[in-house]
C-alpha positions in Angstrom: 4.0 -31.7 -12.2 2.1 -29.1 -10.3 3.8 -26.3 -12.1 3.1 -28.0 -15.5 -0.6 -28.3 -14.7 -0.6 -24.6 -13.6 1.0 -23.7 -16.9 -1.6 -25.6 -18.9 -4.4 -24.0 -16.9 -2.9 -20.5 -17.5 -2.5 -21.2 -21.2 -6.1 -22.4 -21.5 -7.4 -19.4 -19.6 -5.3 -16.9 -21.7 -6.6 -18.6 -24.8 -10.2 -18.0 -23.8 -9.5 -14.4 -22.8 -7.7 -13.6 -26.0 -10.5 -15.2 -28.1 -13.1 -13.2 -26.2 -11.1 -9.9 -26.6 -10.9 -9.8 -30.3 -12.9 -6.5 -30.5 -10.5 -4.9 -28.2 -7.6 -6.2 -30.2 -9.2 -4.9 -33.4 -9.8 -1.4 -31.9 -6.3 -1.3 -30.5 -4.8 -2.2 -33.9 -6.9 0.5 -35.6 -5.8 3.1 -33.1 -2.2 2.0 -33.5 -2.4 2.4 -37.2 -3.9 5.9 -36.9 -1.3 6.9 -34.3 1.5 5.5 -36.5 0.3 7.5 -39.4 0.1 10.7 -37.2 3.6 10.1 -35.9 5.2 9.7 -39.3 3.0 11.7 -41.6 5.0 14.9 -41.5 8.4 13.6 -40.6 11.5 15.2 -42.0 13.7 12.2 -42.6 16.9 14.3 -42.8 16.2 15.8 -39.3 15.3 12.4 -37.9 18.5 10.9 -39.3 20.6 13.7 -37.9 18.9 13.4 -34.5 19.6 9.7 -34.3 23.2 10.1 -35.4 24.0 12.5 -32.5 22.9 10.0 -29.8 25.2 9.9 -26.9 25.6 6.2 -26.4 27.2 6.2 -23.0 24.2 8.2 -21.7 21.8 5.9 -23.5 23.5 2.9 -21.9 23.2 4.7 -18.5 19.4 5.0 -19.1 19.3 1.3 -20.0 21.0 0.4 -16.7 18.3 2.6 -14.9 15.6 0.6 -16.6 17.1 -2.7 -15.4 17.7 -1.3 -11.9 14.0 -0.3 -11.9 13.0 -3.9 -12.6 15.1 -4.9 -9.5 13.4 -2.2 -7.4 9.9 -3.2 -8.5 10.8 -6.8 -7.7 12.0 -5.9 -4.2 8.8 -3.9 -3.7 6.6 -6.9 -4.7 8.6 -9.1 -2.4 7.7 -6.8 0.5 4.1 -6.9 -0.5 4.2 -10.7 0.2 4.9 -9.9 3.8 5.2 -11.6 6.4 6.9 -14.6 4.6 8.5 -12.3 2.0 12.0 -13.3 2.9 11.3 -16.9 1.9 10.3 -15.9 -1.6 12.9 -16.5 -4.4 14.1 -13.4 -6.2 14.5 -15.3 -9.5 10.8 -16.3 -9.5 9.5 -12.9 -8.6 11.8 -11.1 -11.1 10.8 -13.5 -13.8 7.1 -12.8 -13.0 7.7 -9.0 -13.1 9.5 -9.1 -16.5 7.2 -11.6 -18.2 4.2 -9.7 -16.9 5.5 -6.4 -18.3 6.4 -8.1 -21.6 2.9 -9.5 -22.0 1.4 -6.0 -21.3 3.7 -4.6 -24.0 3.1 -7.1 -26.8 -0.6 -7.8 -26.2 -3.3 -5.2 -26.3 -5.2 -7.0 -23.6 -3.4 -6.0 -20.4 -3.1 -9.6 -19.2 0.4 -9.2 -17.7 -0.9 -9.2 -14.1 -2.9 -12.4 -14.7 0.2 -14.1 -16.1 2.3 -12.9 -13.2 -0.2 -14.1 -10.6 -0.5 -17.6 -12.1 3.2 -18.0 -12.8 4.5 -16.8 -9.4 1.6 -18.5 -7.5 2.7 -21.8 -9.1 6.4 -21.4 -8.7 6.2 -20.1 -5.1 3.3 -22.5 -4.2 1.1 -19.5 -3.2 -2.6 -19.0 -3.5 -3.5 -17.1 -6.7 -6.0 -15.0 -4.7 -3.3 -13.9 -2.3 -0.8 -13.1 -5.1 -3.5 -11.2 -7.0 -4.3 -9.1 -3.9 -0.7 -8.0 -3.6 -0.9 -7.0 -7.2 -4.0 -5.0 -6.5 -2.2 -3.2 -3.7 0.7 -2.6 -6.0 -1.6 -1.0 -8.6 -3.2 1.3 -6.0 0.3 2.4 -5.0 1.2 3.0 -8.7 -2.0 5.0 -9.1 -0.9 7.1 -6.1 2.5 7.7 -7.8 0.7 8.6 -11.0 -1.6 11.0 -9.2 1.5 12.6 -7.6 3.2 12.9 -11.0 0.1 14.4 -12.4 -0.1 17.0 -9.6 3.5 18.0 -10.4 2.7 18.5 -14.0 -0.4 20.6 -13.1 1.5 22.8 -10.8 4.4 23.2 -13.2 2.7 23.8 -16.5 -0.1 25.9 -17.8 -2.6 23.3 -18.8 -6.2 23.8 -20.1 -8.7 23.8 -17.3 -10.3 20.6 -18.5 -7.0 18.7 -18.1 -6.4 20.2 -14.6 -9.9 19.2 -13.5 -9.2 15.6 -14.8 -6.0 15.6 -12.8 -7.7 16.6 -9.6 -10.4 14.0 -10.2 -7.7 11.4 -10.6 -6.2 12.4 -7.2 -9.6 12.2 -5.6 -10.2 8.7 -7.2 -6.8 7.5 -5.9 -7.6 8.7 -2.4 -10.9 6.8 -2.4 -9.1 3.6 -3.6 -6.4 4.0 -1.1 -8.8 4.5 1.8 -10.8 1.5 0.6 -7.8 -0.8 0.5 -6.6 0.3 4.0 -10.1 0.0 5.5 -10.5 -3.5 4.1 -7.1 -4.6 5.3 -7.7 -3.2 8.8 -11.4 -4.1 9.3 -11.9 -6.9 6.8 -12.0 -9.5 9.5 -15.3 -7.9 10.7 -16.8 -8.4 7.3 -15.3 -11.9 7.2 -17.1 -12.8 10.4 -20.4 -11.6 8.9 -19.6 -13.5 5.7 -19.0 -16.7 7.7 -22.4 -16.5 9.3 -24.1 -15.6 6.0 -22.3 -18.4 4.1 -23.8 -20.9 6.4 -27.0 -20.5 4.4 -25.2 -21.7 1.2 -24.2 -25.2 0.3 -21.3 -26.3 2.5 -18.8 -26.4 -0.3 -19.7 -23.0 -1.7 -19.7 -21.4 1.7 -16.3 -22.8 2.7 -14.8 -21.8 -0.7 -16.1 -18.2 -0.4 -14.8 -17.8 3.2 -11.4 -19.3 2.2 -11.0 -16.9 -0.7 -11.8 -13.9 1.5 -9.2 -15.1 4.1 -6.6 -15.4 1.4 -7.5 -12.0 0.1 -6.9 -10.5 3.6 -3.6 -12.4 3.7 -2.6 -10.5 0.5 -3.1 -7.3 2.4 -0.7 -8.1 5.3 1.9 -5.6 4.1 -0.8 -2.8 4.3 -1.4 -3.6 8.0 2.2 -3.5 8.9 3.7 0.0 9.2 7.3 -1.0 8.5 6.4 -3.1 5.4 4.2 -0.2 4.2 7.0 2.3 4.7 9.4 0.1 2.7 6.9 -0.4 -0.1 6.3 3.4 -0.4 10.1 4.2 -0.3 10.8 1.6 -3.1 7.8 3.0 -5.1 9.2 6.5 -5.0 12.7 5.2 -6.0 11.0 3.4 -8.9 9.3 6.7 -9.9 12.6 8.5 -9.7 14.3 5.9 -11.9 11.4 6.2 -14.5 11.6 10.0 -14.6 15.4 9.8 -14.6 15.4 7.4 -17.6 13.3 9.9 -19.6 15.5 12.8 -18.6 18.9 11.0 -19.3 17.6 10.2 -22.8 16.8 13.9 -23.3 20.5 14.6 -22.7 21.5 11.6 -24.8 19.7 13.0 -27.8 20.7 16.7 -27.2 17.5 18.1 -25.8 17.8 20.7 -23.1 14.4 20.3 -21.3 13.3 20.7 -17.7 12.7 17.6 -15.4 9.0 18.3 -15.6 9.1 17.4 -19.3 10.3 13.9 -18.3 7.5 13.7 -15.8 5.0 14.7 -18.5 6.2 12.1 -20.9 5.8 9.5 -18.2 2.2 10.6 -17.3 1.1 10.8 -20.9 2.4 7.3 -21.7 0.7 5.9 -18.7 -2.6 7.5 -19.8 -2.0 5.9 -23.2 -2.1 2.5 -21.6 -5.7 2.8 -20.6 -7.5 2.5 -23.9 -7.0 -0.5 -26.3 -3.5 -0.4 -27.7 -1.9 -2.1 -30.7 0.5 -5.1 -30.4 3.8 -3.9 -28.9 2.2 -0.5 -28.4 3.6 0.5 -31.8 2.5 3.9 -33.1 0.6 4.9 -30.0 3.8 5.1 -27.9 5.6 7.2 -30.4 2.7 9.6 -31.1 2.1 10.2 -27.4 5.8 11.1 -26.9 5.6 13.6 -29.8 2.4 15.1 -28.3 4.1 15.4 -24.9 7.2 17.1 -26.2 5.1 19.5 -28.3 4.3 21.3 -25.0 8.0 22.3 -25.0 8.1 23.3 -28.7 10.3 20.3 -29.7 10.2 19.8 -33.5 8.1 16.7 -34.3 10.9 14.9 -36.2 13.3 15.4 -33.3 10.6 14.2 -30.9 10.1 11.1 -33.0 13.8 10.4 -32.8 13.5 10.7 -29.0 10.5 8.4 -29.1 12.4 5.8 -31.0 15.3 5.9 -28.6 13.0 5.7 -25.5 11.1 2.8 -27.0 14.4 1.0 -27.7 15.8 1.6 -24.2 12.7 1.2 -22.1 10.5 -1.4 -23.8 12.6 -3.6 -26.1 14.8 -4.9 -23.3 11.7 -6.1 -21.4 10.4 -7.9 -24.5 13.7 -9.6 -25.1 14.2 -10.5 -21.5 10.7 -11.7 -21.1 10.9 -13.9 -24.2 14.2 -15.4 -23.0 12.7 -16.2 -19.5 9.7 -17.9 -21.0 11.8 -19.9 -23.4 14.2 -20.9 -20.6 11.3 -21.9 -18.2 9.8 -24.0 -21.0 13.1 -25.7 -21.6 13.6 -26.4 -17.9 9.9 -27.3 -17.3 9.9 -24.9 -14.3 6.5 -23.3 -15.1 
């Protein structure tokens, strides 16, 4: 019954957010239409067909296994972020939250996947939504660090315009600021909490208690940051996840007959992550494919061949998450677990 109420509350909240985000949806759809046109406007259908015909399916299947393994690694990392009671958390609930969250981020242009994940796992694991959301905040700061690291590799490996290099260095500085802020809050947040407790006494009792409780739950969500062993495991798993993401891109280069350096796989990853920032169309159609073409143009890959690679990467890296997420949601509705 508690889970059903949480599901209804989540559905109502998402409905309000989606209705209020129509302008973002419209902008994303317009950008997607433009990107789709740019991706397909000069395509040589014969070259595209020949590119798709020469796909090495065993290698493509290996890349698919790497995508699935990456989901397991990301789930294990999130489990550690729920330290110190992480060992009591069910793998199935965390894995379902990860997959459904990523599916929502792919199919909706509103980036609501993290909200869905926090509500769903908070309900299924009987955890505070505030604590769960704080673990997701830490996860995103770590991901931003991996993104900054990948960007630095690209800057050092390729001759990029000075404006792009400066943007990369700004990103690294921004991540360092966010990382220091998270660590400082996790280590010394109790000091601020003591000040808040005295200040909240001036508020109505119910408000003051609620604010203090939410801050304590937020600090609980940062427990993994305060523990050196948990932090080490989180970072190790994060770099494994990064390696699997780059490896997926690179294996698919080989699967489609492209002889490119590893940095090309890193560049594709970086550019696609940048493409997630502005409003995007449903299922990221068009934008995903155009950004891959732009990335591979740095290595003089013919646009029709690059489009073939983009279609293959989309099929291997995104479609399985959409299918798995849909099946999980359908199964949970059937079993009334959410």
